[in-house]
N, C-alpha and C positions, 0 to 999 in steps of 0.2 A: 503494499497500499503506499501510499505516497506519504513523505514527511508530513508534519503535522504542521509546521511552517511554509508548505506550500500554497501558494494564491489559488482557490477554487474558483472554475470558471463559473460565470451563471449559473450555466445549467448542467453542475455537476450532480444536483440530485437526479434529474431527468436523464443522464448517462449511467448512475449506479441503478438506477429503474430499470435501464435496458437490458444490465449485465455485464456495464463494462469493467476491465480489467484496469483500476488508475493507476498510475506510475507519475514521479517527477520528471517534469520538464520545463528547463528554461524556466525555475521557480516558481510553475504552476504544477497544478495537479489534474493530469489530463487520462484522457482514457486512451489507452494500448492498443487494447482490440476488443471486440465485443464475444458476444456465445459462439459466434458465426467463425472467429477467428482470422487471423491476419490473411493467411491464404485466399479463403474465400472471400474476403473484403477486398483483396487485391484483385482477383481476377471478376468480381462483380465490377469497380470500376475499370475494368478492362472491356469488357463484354457488355453490361449495363449502365447500371447507374449508383449511387452511393451519395452519401451525406457528410461530411467531416466537420465535428466543431472545432475553429481555428481560431476560437475568441482569444488564445495567448498572443496573438498579433497583433502587434501595438496599432493603435493609430492617432497621429498627430493632425489636430484639425487647423491649417491654416489660413484665416481667413483676412480681407481687407485688403485696402492699398498696396501696392510694394509687393504683395506675397509672390505674384510671377517673377519678378526679378531676385528677392531674396533665395526662392528655389533655383533659380536658372542660374544663378552664383556659384551656386553650394555644388549641387548635385551634378552628375557627370553627364546623364544625358540631355541633349536639345530639347527644349519642350516646345520650340517653335515648330519642329515636327510634327506635333500634335496640336490639339484645340481642346476648347472646353467641350466635356463628353467623351474622352478619351480616357485610358489609363497608358501609362509609361513604365518601365521596367529602368531603374537606374541606380546605380551605387553612391556611396557617401563615403570620400576615402580622407587618411590623413595628410597633412602636407607633404608627407615624404610617398606618397602614392599608396600606403597599405588601404585594405577594406576595413571600414565600419563596421559598414552594414551595405545589403544589398535591400532594394526597397521596391517597394510599386506605387508608382503616384495616381491616384486617381481624381482628375482634373472635372471637379464636378460641378461647374459655373463659374462667371467673370470672377476672379480673384478670389475663390472657393476652390481648395484642395485637401484633399485628403491625402496625406503619407502611410504607407504601410510599411513600419519596421520589423523587424523579429522581435521573438518573444521579449529576450534578454538586454536589446538596443534600444530599447522606446525612450529611455532617457540622455543615452548620447546623441537621438536625434532631436529630443528638445532642446539640446543645448546647443545644438549648430542649427535650428530653423528659429522664426517665430510663429510658434503654435503652441495649441495645448492639447493636451493627453486626455483625449475623452474614451481611451481604452474601456475602462469600468461604466461607461454608457451603453455600451453596445454588444452584440454578439456577431460572429462573421461564422457564418455557414456554406462552405465549400462545395457545392454539389456539382459532380462529375462522372463524366463517362459518356459513351456513346451515344446511352437511351435518354441523357440527364434530362435536356429539354422536352422532348418527349412526355416524360413523368412529370414533371414538374408543372408542365401545361394547364396538370389536373389540380394542382394547387393554386397558381394565378398566372395566366397565360403571360403576364407582364414579363416574369419571372424571363419565362423561355426566347421573347423578344428581344434580349438584350444580347447584341454582336459579341464578337470577340473584340476584348482591348476596348471594347465602348462602354462607358457609365452612364446609366439612368438612375433616377429618383422620383420617387411617386408615393401618393398617401396608402398608407395600408393601415386600416382601422384606425385613422386618427391621429397617427403618426408618420413619419417620415423615414420611408425605407429607402437604402442606397445601395445599387445591384452594378457589378462590373460582372464584365465576360472574361474572366481571369481564373488563372488555377494554377498548380504545381504537380500535375500526374501525369501530363503526357498527352490528356483527353481533354477533349472538349467540355466546354462547362462554365460555372459563375459562381460569384461570390456573392451572399447576399448581408450587407450590414444592417442588423435589424435592431433598432432599441429595445433594450431588458423585455418591456412591458410587451412585443409581442413576439419575442425571439422564439420562446418555448411552445408557442401554438405554430409558428412556423416550420418549426422543428419535427413537431408531432404531424402536421399536414404531409410533410414531404417524406417521412418513414410510412405515413400511412398510405401514399400516392406508391406504394412499393420500391422505394428507394432506401437500399439499405446501408445503416448507418456503419460509419469507419472509424478507426483509430488511427493513432499516431505511427503503428508499424506497418498499415498499410500503405498510409501516406511516405514514409521511406523510402518503402521497397520500389513504391511509383515511381517515383522523382528521381531514385536511384537507375532504375530501368532507361528514363528518360534523358536520363545525363544534366540532370538538373542541381546547382549546386547548393550545398547547404552551408549557410552561416556558421563559422567556428570547424569547418571541415574544409571544404575547396576553397573556403572566403574567409579569411582572417586579417589580423594585425598582423599577420606574419606573411601573407601572402598579396598576389597583384589582380587587379583586373586581367591583363594581359595575360597574367600565367593560368587565368581561369578561361583563356580561349574567348572573352567576352569582351574584346577591342570595342563590337559593335554599340555598346553603351556609352563610350566614351566621345564626347560632343568637341571634336578637335577643332573644329570650325568655331568654336566658342570663342569670346574675350577671355573668360575664366571660368574657372570653377576649381574646386579647392583639390591640391594635388596635381594641377597638370602640369607645371611643370616636369613633377618626377616623372611621370607616364609618357610625356614625351621622352625626355632622355631614356626610360627603358624601352620604348619604343625604337629609337634610333639604335643602339645597341644590339636590343635582341634579346629574346626571354632566356633565362638560365631555366626554367621548369615550365612544363606545359601539361596541362589537364592531360591524361590519356585514359582511356580504357583498357581494363586487363579481366580478361574470362577464363574462368578454370576451365579445365577440360573434361572435368566431372562434376558431382554436387555438392563438393565440399563448397559450404559458403567461405567468401573472404570477407577478409576483415580491417578494419581499420588499424594503421600500424603495421599492417603485413609489408614486411621486406620484397621490394621488386628485383630480381635479379636477371639479367639476359648475358647468356654468354658467360654466367658465373660473374658476371659484375653487378655490384648495385647499383642500380638507375632510380632507386628513388622510394618511395613509400606511400602506401594507400591512405589516402584520408578517408575515403568510406570503401564500406562492401558489405556485401550479404548473399544473400539465394535469391536467384530470378522465379518467381514462379510461370513467367512465362516462358523463357526459355528454358527451365529444369535445371540450372546448373550457378554453380557460385559467379558473380559480377564484383568489380570493384571498380574505382576510378581513383589515382594519383597523382600529383605533380612529380611528375619524372622527367628525364631528358628528353629533349624539346626534339630531336631527330630519328626516336623510333620506329622503326616501319610496322606498319599494319600486319599481321602475320606473323609476324615473329614470334618462336619460340621465349617462353618465359618460366620465371619458376615464384612462387611468392613462397616467401619463408614466414609462416607463423606459427609461433607456439612450440617452437621445434618439430613442425612438421615442414615438409617442401610440397607445393603443391602444385602440379604442375598445369600452367594456362599461356595464354595467347594474348599478342597485342592487339587491342581491337579499336574499330571506329566507332564512333560516338554518334547519337544514344545507340543503347545496345538494343531497344524498343521503339520502334515509329510508331506514329500514330494508328492506331485502325488497323495494326500488323497480327 
């Protein structure tokens, strides 16, 4: 069970009612899995529809004159690429070019932005941007899977109508609900930011519409198959955006953003490490901190690893030497064992495969 000092999400009692196993995560007591189990929840997301409670993620509300400039001059991506009613993936860096957090910005309306940091990094974002932490006032429900929109239409067709990386807001039982066509699974779907007073009713209605509740276990294996980075693993204060292969979130043409000078120098000299996939030849799960060897030489360490329910073998990602050839034989040395593996292109699993 979670430690007593872990923060409970607003829907904690509902998760317990639904049979969730609760674990500590990022200072929160969150559902790891429900009675169906992680593998079943994972496969339901790949083939059908699931709903995650991701209310541990932060929401920093930035509203008022000058907010566009504040975000544009601090975060890496270029807001001029989008407009109000859109969402954008971006990074917050240190001046030395390391990653403070990876973030989704919901551009809700004129001078209105919801900045969505990771669970443990909300305070770091509020110190960098002139916003207000409203995390405790809402729940965020991620509805994901190839049938997510079809099934959610029975709850409210306005949920299903929100396009990919679009942001909409509308009245739901007398309060404003915000919805973005975003997610973290490699499958289509959307995320609902619902005020606490309606969040439980929405969650129950989604489950009643035959959308399976899923926990953080499936969320992690899904994002790993899709090669989506996780803060504290592929991204951290010891790694860079370019090392993670995410140079497209750097607005090189902008006048400034925090850490721009450092990442320009890194771009010009070339990265020393690069996020790379490794696939075991058998079912043995790969794990974080496993050493990766090619031709007997250490080329780096895994930052994430697990068992892939779709591929039915171990997979992992690591910041490895940048010139490794896809298809090259490798060995993962893990807890005294040597696991045969192969250097693999990313992602491991593509949407709809």
